[in-house]
C-alpha angles and dihedrals in degrees: 000000000000122000118259133184128223138167129218149139126277106241100171139018125196100180099268103023128058126202111218123195113211123171093334094312125106124220130191104224139184127204116258110243095244091058090057091056097062092100097248105171096209138103085254133007090212123053140173111288094031116135105225140184114224140193130206106209129209093273091056095253118143115226131187104224102170142017122213118232110276121240089210141323143196113245135178137177110280121244088215101092093207093061132059107218147008118216108205099194141334141220096030127174095194141352125223112202115201115211131182121195091199139009083058114003116221111223109243090222088062089052092051094048091053092048092049091053091050092047090053093053094038096245113152112232132204116190115221116201097215128206087026090175090065098045124099115240093227092055091046091052092049091050093049091050090060102044107029097058091056092053108270120132112227121197130181117229136178127182088193098058100021092241111157095002093120090047090054091049088055091049091052100044113117094354139101102236132188112217110200143157148132118303114285101020093121104253097150093044089052092050092052089052090051093050114009091189091072117097104222123156118234133192142194130252112266108255093206096062103006087237127137121260118224107251099166111063099181134022111262134184116219121195108226125228090230094051132273126057137257125216111215112201135194113266110270120222097185135017113203114186121236136180092020115121113230091229092055098043094100089057087073094057102081093203092052092048091055096057102022093084087069094064118119094233122053091217097045114155091200091232108098112341121130113245092026108160092199094056088047091052090051091052090048091049096240091115118053114249089214093056090047091052088053089053092053092049090050089053089053096041113176142185092280091078100051 
């Protein structure tokens, strides 16, 4: 067998093998040894969404030999202490963040950490309030009052009743979309509602702790019947920030960016300085105290969010 070259997109990773889609055909690939030695300080140098160049060698093995530069990616601090970062997916047109206010409740700090990361890498986000049939109207209204005024679109969805499913289909059409969220928010169930032909495993909420069980083990990109593709990711328990300078963190809070230019000092940290426009806005109630608390916790990131 003679060697041949081909290019494609990584649609699934399993730790040591990578499924590459090229001209409608799928190939199970490994990373060529040289690529592993480039000093990438990540849990994996190749992720779902990567555009890769591959080689089929004389033995018929498919090898990834190069990765094209990424337009963007979503990254978090790795839970593996020997590594620095975990890139969830790359080359994304939009992210849909699924949030539940109960059964189980998504911590708002998790929401804010995800939004900050997407702001840093210029990935538009739409927040989906999942399991809408189980959420209390008062809690939904309170959530909207925090995130919609600062520019985030919030949509209600329910795989049980079908509410919002058509809206999500419209959001997905013709785009590569990352679908993410805390464990147990119903990502895989929602994807199956959007395109029933997809074979995605789902699971129930653990009765013992009312926490979500992980039903997606590895990130996977699914081409959609209506065009575009959705990347389903494993449920995430924590979202530690990485590669974001502490002094620039506030730049990724849109509401702080809008009023921060009015601070007395150009290098204001928005924590204690006199004449801080951000602190004044919090006192006036025009910036959410919960969002500001998230900002302070991110500034003082600790081992908990590894």
